[in-house]
VORO-285745 format. One record per residue (C-alpha): residue number from 1; residue in three letters; chain; x, y, z. Coordinates in nm, 2 decimals, padded with zeros to 4 digits, always signed. Each point is the difference from the previous one (the first is absolute). Layout:
N
+-----+---------+--------+--------+--------+--------+
: num : residuo : cadena :      x :      y :      z :
+-----+---------+--------+--------+--------+--------+
: NUM :     ALA :      A :      X :      Y :      Z :
...
+-----+---------+--------+--------+--------+--------+
This chain:
290
+-----+---------+--------+--------+--------+--------+
: num : residuo : cadena :      x :      y :      z :
+-----+---------+--------+--------+--------+--------+
:   1 :     MET :      A : +05.35 : +03.55 : -05.68 :
:   2 :     SER :      A : -00.18 : +00.33 : +00.08 :
:   3 :     ASP :      A : +00.06 : +00.21 : +00.31 :
:   4 :     LEU :      A : -00.35 : -00.08 : +00.11 :
:   5 :     ILE :      A : +00.06 : -00.38 : +00.00 :
:   6 :     ASP :      A : +00.33 : +00.05 : +00.17 :
:   7 :     LYS :      A : -00.16 : +00.20 : +00.28 :
:   8 :     LEU :      A : -00.28 : -00.25 : +00.03 :
:   9 :     ARG :      A : +00.24 : -00.29 : +00.04 :
:  10 :     GLU :      A : +00.19 : +00.20 : +00.26 :
:  11 :     GLU :      A : -00.33 : +00.06 : +00.19 :
:  12 :     LEU :      A : -00.11 : -00.36 : -00.02 :
:  13 :     LEU :      A : +00.33 : -00.18 : +00.08 :
:  14 :     GLY :      A : +00.17 : -00.02 : +00.33 :
:  15 :     THR :      A : +00.30 : -00.21 : +00.08 :
:  16 :     GLY :      A : +00.19 : -00.08 : +00.31 :
:  17 :     ARG :      A : -00.09 : -00.07 : +00.36 :
:  18 :     ALA :      A : -00.09 : +00.23 : +00.28 :
:  19 :     PRO :      A : +00.30 : +00.08 : +00.21 :
:  20 :     GLU :      A : +00.03 : -00.21 : +00.32 :
:  21 :     ASP :      A : +00.03 : +00.32 : +00.21 :
:  22 :     ALA :      A : -00.32 : +00.16 : -00.15 :
:  23 :     PRO :      A : -00.21 : +00.13 : +00.29 :
:  24 :     ALA :      A : -00.30 : -00.22 : +00.07 :
:  25 :     ARG :      A : -00.34 : +00.17 : -00.01 :
:  26 :     GLY :      A : -00.17 : -00.01 : +00.35 :
:  27 :     PRO :      A : -00.34 : -00.17 : +00.03 :
:  28 :     ASP :      A : -00.17 : +00.34 : +00.04 :
:  29 :     GLU :      A : +00.21 : +00.19 : -00.25 :
:  30 :     PRO :      A : -00.17 : +00.10 : -00.33 :
:  31 :     ILE :      A : +00.12 : -00.18 : -00.31 :
:  32 :     VAL :      A : +00.02 : +00.33 : -00.18 :
:  33 :     SER :      A : +00.08 : +00.33 : +00.17 :
:  34 :     PHE :      A : +00.06 : +00.35 : -00.15 :
:  35 :     ARG :      A : +00.12 : +00.28 : +00.22 :
:  36 :     ASP :      A : +00.02 : +00.37 : -00.13 :
:  37 :     VAL :      A : +00.09 : -00.11 : -00.35 :
:  38 :     TYR :      A : +00.09 : +00.28 : -00.24 :
:  39 :     LEU :      A : +00.08 : -00.02 : -00.37 :
:  40 :     ALA :      A : +00.03 : +00.28 : -00.25 :
:  41 :     TYR :      A : +00.11 : +00.06 : -00.36 :
:  42 :     ASP :      A : -00.08 : +00.33 : -00.16 :
:  43 :     ARG :      A : -00.29 : +00.01 : +00.25 :
:  44 :     PRO :      A : -00.10 : -00.18 : +00.32 :
:  45 :     ILE :      A : -00.12 : -00.36 : -00.06 :
:  46 :     LEU :      A : -00.05 : -00.12 : +00.35 :
:  47 :     GLN :      A : +00.00 : +00.24 : +00.30 :
:  48 :     GLY :      A : +00.03 : -00.16 : +00.34 :
:  49 :     VAL :      A : -00.19 : -00.32 : -00.07 :
:  50 :     THR :      A : -00.05 : -00.22 : +00.31 :
:  51 :     PHE :      A : -00.20 : -00.32 : +00.03 :
:  52 :     ASP :      A : +00.02 : -00.36 : +00.13 :
:  53 :     LEU :      A : -00.14 : -00.32 : -00.14 :
:  54 :     PRO :      A : -00.04 : -00.31 : +00.22 :
:  55 :     ALA :      A : +00.08 : -00.35 : -00.13 :
:  56 :     GLY :      A : -00.30 : -00.14 : -00.18 :
:  57 :     GLY :      A : -00.17 : +00.34 : -00.03 :
:  58 :     THR :      A : -00.10 : +00.19 : -00.31 :
:  59 :     LYS :      A : +00.06 : +00.37 : -00.07 :
:  60 :     VAL :      A : -00.18 : +00.18 : -00.29 :
:  61 :     ILE :      A : +00.18 : +00.31 : -00.12 :
:  62 :     LEU :      A : -00.22 : +00.24 : -00.18 :
:  63 :     GLY :      A : +00.08 : +00.33 : -00.17 :
:  64 :     GLY :      A : -00.01 : +00.19 : -00.33 :
:  65 :     SER :      A : +00.25 : -00.03 : -00.28 :
:  66 :     GLY :      A : +00.35 : +00.11 : +00.12 :
:  67 :     SER :      A : -00.09 : -00.01 : +00.37 :
:  68 :     GLY :      A : +00.29 : -00.24 : +00.08 :
:  69 :     LYS :      A : -00.19 : -00.34 : +00.02 :
:  70 :     THR :      A : +00.22 : -00.21 : -00.22 :
:  71 :     THR :      A : +00.31 : +00.17 : +00.14 :
:  72 :     ILE :      A : -00.06 : -00.17 : +00.33 :
:  73 :     LEU :      A : +00.01 : -00.34 : -00.17 :
:  74 :     ARG :      A : +00.32 : +00.08 : -00.18 :
:  75 :     LEU :      A : +00.17 : +00.12 : +00.32 :
:  76 :     MET :      A : -00.10 : -00.34 : +00.16 :
:  77 :     LEU :      A : +00.17 : -00.18 : -00.29 :
:  78 :     GLY :      A : +00.31 : +00.21 : +00.01 :
:  79 :     LEU :      A : -00.06 : +00.14 : -00.35 :
:  80 :     LEU :      A : +00.01 : +00.35 : +00.15 :
:  81 :     LYS :      A : +00.19 : +00.13 : +00.30 :
:  82 :     ALA :      A : -00.17 : +00.24 : +00.25 :
:  83 :     ASP :      A : +00.17 : +00.33 : +00.07 :
:  84 :     ALA :      A : -00.08 : -00.03 : +00.37 :
:  85 :     GLY :      A : -00.19 : -00.21 : +00.24 :
:  86 :     SER :      A : -00.02 : -00.37 : +00.09 :
:  87 :     ILE :      A : -00.15 : -00.30 : -00.19 :
:  88 :     ARG :      A : +00.00 : -00.34 : +00.17 :
:  89 :     VAL :      A : -00.11 : -00.32 : -00.18 :
:  90 :     ASP :      A : -00.04 : -00.31 : +00.21 :
:  91 :     GLY :      A : +00.22 : +00.15 : +00.27 :
:  92 :     VAL :      A : +00.28 : +00.11 : -00.24 :
:  93 :     GLU :      A : +00.09 : +00.37 : -00.04 :
:  94 :     VAL :      A : +00.02 : +00.03 : -00.38 :
:  95 :     THR :      A : +00.07 : +00.37 : -00.07 :
:  96 :     GLY :      A : +00.38 : -00.05 : +00.01 :
:  97 :     LEU :      A : +00.04 : -00.34 : -00.16 :
:  98 :     THR :      A : +00.20 : -00.06 : -00.31 :
:  99 :     GLU :      A : -00.15 : -00.18 : -00.30 :
: 100 :     GLU :      A : +00.16 : -00.33 : +00.10 :
: 101 :     GLU :      A : -00.12 : +00.04 : +00.36 :
: 102 :     PHE :      A : -00.35 : +00.08 : -00.11 :
: 103 :     ARG :      A : -00.05 : -00.32 : -00.20 :
: 104 :     PRO :      A : -00.09 : -00.22 : +00.31 :
: 105 :     VAL :      A : -00.27 : +00.25 : +00.09 :
: 106 :     ARG :      A : -00.15 : -00.02 : -00.35 :
: 107 :     LEU :      A : -00.03 : -00.38 : +00.04 :
: 108 :     LYS :      A : -00.27 : +00.07 : +00.25 :
: 109 :     VAL :      A : -00.20 : +00.23 : -00.23 :
: 110 :     GLY :      A : -00.21 : -00.06 : -00.30 :
: 111 :     MET :      A : -00.13 : +00.27 : -00.23 :
: 112 :     VAL :      A : -00.28 : +00.02 : -00.26 :
: 113 :     PHE :      A : +00.08 : +00.28 : -00.24 :
: 114 :     GLN :      A : -00.24 : +00.22 : -00.19 :
: 115 :     GLU :      A : -00.12 : -00.18 : -00.32 :
: 116 :     GLY :      A : +00.14 : -00.33 : +00.13 :
: 117 :     ALA :      A : +00.34 : +00.05 : -00.18 :
: 118 :     LEU :      A : +00.04 : -00.36 : -00.13 :
: 119 :     PHE :      A : +00.28 : -00.11 : -00.22 :
: 120 :     ASP :      A : -00.16 : -00.05 : -00.34 :
: 121 :     SER :      A : +00.28 : -00.23 : -00.12 :
: 122 :     LEU :      A : -00.07 : -00.25 : +00.28 :
: 123 :     SER :      A : -00.29 : -00.23 : +00.05 :
: 124 :     VAL :      A : -00.25 : +00.05 : +00.29 :
: 125 :     GLY :      A : +00.17 : -00.28 : +00.20 :
: 126 :     GLU :      A : +00.35 : +00.15 : -00.07 :
: 127 :     ASN :      A : -00.12 : +00.34 : +00.11 :
: 128 :     VAL :      A : -00.14 : -00.14 : +00.33 :
: 129 :     GLY :      A : +00.32 : -00.20 : +00.07 :
: 130 :     PHE :      A : +00.24 : +00.27 : -00.11 :
: 131 :     ARG :      A : +00.15 : +00.07 : +00.34 :
: 132 :     LEU :      A : -00.01 : -00.35 : +00.14 :
: 133 :     GLY :      A : +00.31 : -00.13 : -00.17 :
: 134 :     GLU :      A : +00.20 : +00.28 : +00.15 :
: 135 :     ASP :      A : -00.14 : -00.11 : +00.34 :
: 136 :     GLY :      A : +00.16 : -00.34 : -00.05 :
: 137 :     LEU :      A : -00.31 : -00.21 : -00.07 :
: 138 :     ALA :      A : +00.04 : -00.31 : -00.22 :
: 139 :     PRO :      A : -00.19 : -00.01 : -00.33 :
: 140 :     GLY :      A : -00.25 : -00.25 : +00.13 :
: 141 :     GLU :      A : -00.06 : +00.22 : +00.31 :
: 142 :     ILE :      A : -00.04 : +00.31 : -00.22 :
: 143 :     GLU :      A : -00.26 : -00.16 : -00.22 :
: 144 :     GLU :      A : -00.20 : -00.13 : +00.31 :
: 145 :     ARG :      A : +00.01 : +00.35 : +00.16 :
: 146 :     VAL :      A : -00.10 : +00.17 : -00.33 :
: 147 :     ARG :      A : -00.29 : -00.23 : -00.06 :
: 148 :     GLU :      A : -00.11 : +00.05 : +00.36 :
: 149 :     MET :      A : +00.01 : +00.38 : -00.04 :
: 150 :     LEU :      A : -00.19 : -00.01 : -00.33 :
: 151 :     GLY :      A : -00.26 : -00.21 : +00.17 :
: 152 :     PHE :      A : -00.02 : +00.25 : +00.28 :
: 153 :     VAL :      A : -00.08 : +00.28 : -00.25 :
: 154 :     GLY :      A : -00.24 : -00.22 : -00.21 :
: 155 :     LEU :      A : +00.23 : -00.04 : -00.30 :
: 156 :     ALA :      A : +00.12 : -00.36 : +00.04 :
: 157 :     SER :      A : -00.07 : -00.08 : -00.37 :
: 158 :     HIS :      A : +00.20 : +00.29 : -00.13 :
: 159 :     TYR :      A : +00.35 : -00.13 : +00.09 :
: 160 :     ASP :      A : +00.13 : -00.02 : -00.36 :
: 161 :     LYS :      A : -00.18 : +00.30 : -00.14 :
: 162 :     SER :      A : +00.17 : +00.32 : -00.11 :
: 163 :     PRO :      A : -00.08 : +00.32 : +00.17 :
: 164 :     SER :      A : -00.13 : +00.13 : -00.33 :
: 165 :     GLU :      A : -00.28 : -00.26 : +00.01 :
: 166 :     LEU :      A : -00.13 : +00.14 : +00.33 :
: 167 :     SER :      A : -00.26 : +00.27 : +00.08 :
: 168 :     GLY :      A : +00.11 : +00.30 : +00.21 :
: 169 :     GLY :      A : -00.15 : -00.15 : +00.31 :
: 170 :     GLN :      A : +00.17 : -00.34 : -00.06 :
: 171 :     ARG :      A : +00.33 : +00.17 : -00.04 :
: 172 :     ARG :      A : -00.05 : +00.18 : +00.33 :
: 173 :     ARG :      A : -00.08 : -00.33 : +00.17 :
: 174 :     VAL :      A : +00.32 : -00.15 : -00.14 :
: 175 :     ALA :      A : +00.19 : +00.29 : +00.15 :
: 176 :     VAL :      A : -00.16 : -00.07 : +00.34 :
: 177 :     ALA :      A : +00.10 : -00.37 : -00.04 :
: 178 :     ARG :      A : +00.36 : +00.10 : -00.09 :
: 179 :     ALA :      A : +00.03 : +00.23 : +00.30 :
: 180 :     LEU :      A : -00.14 : -00.27 : +00.24 :
: 181 :     ALA :      A : +00.21 : -00.29 : -00.14 :
: 182 :     ALA :      A : +00.30 : +00.09 : +00.22 :
: 183 :     ARG :      A : -00.23 : -00.01 : +00.31 :
: 184 :     PRO :      A : +00.07 : +00.36 : +00.11 :
: 185 :     GLN :      A : -00.08 : +00.14 : +00.34 :
: 186 :     ILE :      A : -00.11 : +00.33 : -00.15 :
: 187 :     MET :      A : -00.19 : +00.07 : -00.32 :
: 188 :     LEU :      A : +00.00 : +00.34 : -00.17 :
: 189 :     TYR :      A : -00.27 : +00.08 : -00.25 :
: 190 :     ASP :      A : +00.05 : +00.30 : -00.22 :
: 191 :     GLU :      A : -00.34 : +00.10 : -00.16 :
: 192 :     PRO :      A : -00.07 : -00.37 : -00.07 :
: 193 :     THR :      A : -00.35 : +00.07 : -00.14 :
: 194 :     THR :      A : +00.07 : +00.29 : -00.23 :
: 195 :     GLY :      A : -00.17 : -00.03 : -00.33 :
: 196 :     LEU :      A : -00.21 : -00.30 : +00.10 :
: 197 :     ASP :      A : -00.38 : -00.03 : +00.00 :
: 198 :     PRO :      A : -00.18 : -00.02 : +00.34 :
: 199 :     ILE :      A : -00.05 : -00.38 : -00.01 :
: 200 :     THR :      A : +00.36 : -00.07 : -00.09 :
: 201 :     SER :      A : +00.11 : +00.25 : +00.26 :
: 202 :     THR :      A : -00.19 : -00.19 : +00.26 :
: 203 :     THR :      A : +00.18 : -00.32 : -00.11 :
: 204 :     ILE :      A : +00.33 : +00.17 : +00.07 :
: 205 :     THR :      A : -00.10 : +00.14 : +00.34 :
: 206 :     ASP :      A : -00.13 : -00.34 : +00.10 :
: 207 :     LEU :      A : +00.35 : -00.14 : -00.08 :
: 208 :     ILE :      A : +00.15 : +00.27 : +00.23 :
: 209 :     VAL :      A : -00.24 : -00.12 : +00.27 :
: 210 :     LYS :      A : +00.08 : -00.36 : -00.05 :
: 211 :     ALA :      A : +00.38 : +00.06 : +00.04 :
: 212 :     ARG :      A : -00.07 : +00.20 : +00.31 :
: 213 :     ASP :      A : -00.25 : -00.23 : +00.17 :
: 214 :     LEU :      A : +00.12 : -00.34 : -00.10 :
: 215 :     ASP :      A : +00.38 : +00.05 : +00.00 :
: 216 :     GLY :      A : +00.03 : +00.29 : +00.25 :
: 217 :     VAL :      A : +00.17 : +00.22 : -00.25 :
: 218 :     THR :      A : +00.04 : +00.37 : +00.10 :
: 219 :     SER :      A : -00.13 : +00.23 : -00.27 :
: 220 :     ILE :      A : +00.05 : +00.35 : -00.12 :
: 221 :     LEU :      A : -00.25 : +00.11 : -00.27 :
: 222 :     VAL :      A : +00.06 : +00.32 : -00.19 :
: 223 :     THR :      A : -00.30 : +00.10 : -00.20 :
: 224 :     HIS :      A : -00.23 : +00.29 : -00.09 :
: 225 :     GLN :      A : -00.29 : -00.24 : -00.06 :
: 226 :     LEU :      A : -00.22 : +00.05 : +00.31 :
: 227 :     ARG :      A : -00.23 : -00.29 : -00.09 :
: 228 :     ASP :      A : +00.29 : -00.24 : -00.01 :
: 229 :     ALA :      A : +00.16 : +00.14 : +00.32 :
: 230 :     PHE :      A : -00.32 : -00.05 : +00.20 :
: 231 :     ASN :      A : -00.05 : -00.35 : -00.16 :
: 232 :     VAL :      A : +00.33 : -00.11 : +00.15 :
: 233 :     ALA :      A : -00.09 : +00.15 : +00.34 :
: 234 :     ARG :      A : -00.34 : -00.16 : +00.03 :
: 235 :     THR :      A : +00.06 : -00.34 : -00.16 :
: 236 :     PHE :      A : +00.12 : -00.31 : +00.19 :
: 237 :     VAL :      A : +00.06 : -00.35 : -00.12 :
: 238 :     ALA :      A : +00.04 : -00.34 : +00.17 :
: 239 :     ARG :      A : +00.04 : -00.35 : -00.14 :
: 240 :     GLU :      A : -00.30 : -00.22 : +00.09 :
: 241 :     ASP :      A : -00.02 : -00.36 : -00.12 :
: 242 :     GLY :      A : +00.26 : +00.06 : -00.26 :
: 243 :     GLU :      A : -00.18 : +00.31 : -00.14 :
: 244 :     PHE :      A : +00.08 : +00.37 : +00.03 :
: 245 :     VAL :      A : -00.29 : +00.17 : +00.18 :
: 246 :     PHE :      A : -00.01 : +00.38 : -00.03 :
: 247 :     ARG :      A : -00.19 : +00.22 : +00.24 :
: 248 :     ARG :      A : -00.05 : +00.38 : -00.03 :
: 249 :     VAL :      A : -00.06 : +00.23 : +00.29 :
: 250 :     GLU :      A : -00.20 : +00.31 : -00.08 :
: 251 :     ASP :      A : +00.01 : +00.18 : +00.33 :
: 252 :     TYR :      A : +00.33 : +00.20 : +00.00 :
: 253 :     GLU :      A : +00.00 : +00.02 : +00.38 :
: 254 :     LEU :      A : +00.05 : -00.38 : +00.02 :
: 255 :     LEU :      A : +00.30 : -00.01 : -00.23 :
: 256 :     ALA :      A : +00.34 : -00.09 : +00.14 :
: 257 :     GLY :      A : +00.34 : -00.08 : -00.14 :
: 258 :     THR :      A : +00.01 : +00.26 : -00.27 :
: 259 :     ASP :      A : +00.08 : +00.37 : +00.04 :
: 260 :     PHE :      A : +00.01 : +00.29 : -00.24 :
: 261 :     MET :      A : +00.26 : +00.26 : -00.06 :
: 262 :     MET :      A : -00.06 : +00.29 : -00.23 :
: 263 :     LEU :      A : +00.29 : +00.21 : -00.15 :
: 264 :     ARG :      A : -00.03 : +00.35 : -00.13 :
: 265 :     GLU :      A : +00.31 : +00.15 : -00.16 :
: 266 :     GLY :      A : +00.22 : -00.23 : +00.20 :
: 267 :     VAL :      A : -00.16 : +00.07 : +00.33 :
: 268 :     VAL :      A : -00.22 : -00.25 : +00.20 :
: 269 :     GLN :      A : -00.34 : +00.17 : -00.02 :
: 270 :     PHE :      A : -00.18 : -00.29 : +00.18 :
: 271 :     HIS :      A : +00.09 : -00.32 : +00.18 :
: 272 :     GLY :      A : -00.27 : -00.22 : +00.16 :
: 273 :     SER :      A : -00.26 : -00.27 : -00.03 :
: 274 :     PRO :      A : -00.25 : -00.03 : -00.29 :
: 275 :     HIS :      A : -00.28 : +00.14 : +00.23 :
: 276 :     GLU :      A : +00.21 : +00.30 : +00.10 :
: 277 :     LEU :      A : +00.07 : +00.06 : -00.37 :
: 278 :     VAL :      A : -00.36 : +00.00 : -00.12 :
: 279 :     THR :      A : -00.12 : +00.21 : +00.30 :
: 280 :     SER :      A : +00.28 : +00.26 : -00.03 :
: 281 :     LYS :      A : -00.10 : +00.36 : -00.03 :
: 282 :     ASP :      A : +00.33 : +00.11 : -00.16 :
: 283 :     PRO :      A : -00.11 : +00.19 : -00.32 :
: 284 :     TYR :      A : +00.28 : -00.16 : -00.21 :
: 285 :     ILE :      A : -00.10 : -00.35 : +00.11 :
: 286 :     VAL :      A : -00.37 : +00.07 : -00.05 :
: 287 :     GLU :      A : +00.07 : +00.12 : -00.35 :
: 288 :     PHE :      A : +00.24 : -00.29 : -00.07 :
: 289 :     LEU :      A : -00.27 : -00.25 : +00.11 :
: 290 :     SER :      A : -00.28 : +00.16 : -00.19 :
+-----+---------+--------+--------+--------+--------+
């Protein structure tokens, strides 16, 4: 098995239970908190990154290539270790945890990787249920959950198909279903719309909104696609008479629940609301948004 598949299995799977003495997150404590986080290799990657994310909220992380966006997600998953600073996930300080200690934290987190990263040797249903057997679910429960998640992403009829039979957008939707199948508290999306056309991209951002608004999932979206970032910020969904009803708010001043953070060479260049972003006079931000 390739190193890539081994790494993906490591990122998807989590075993074990949270330790009984794990500190409980207070009602007003953010579910994700970074404080003065530094990381460097041959050059600085993150330089004093600080932010909070409340439970049920959405944070959109923008920035150019190499700005450190995806690094933040990998630090949250324990795939990288910070050189300095504090990272707390659901009340647990994760910076000093061993691999075994980190696994209960990963159980609370789902991730959608760039390009979807499905296992081509498994069917769609097997991909979505990949982690659930490790979580102790019986085969019947796994199938029920998988079919529920495929219905959620609009692919209920694709259970037995191979990933090779799917379009790029469908593969990305299966990846979302797989990440949501374990019912995570936090979802991480790493450039989930890269390479997709605008209509398919909107389908993906609508799924992000559905998970947020219907299941209360906390979300971090890493992207350089401004259209998709603002779609997530201004779209809201509710279930009415058994149907999903989407509403889009065009006035940025009225938007709540989503904030934006922009990185530039590992430094937080901006942190604020959608309205504050679009009205910023910072030359770098103005150029980035143009």
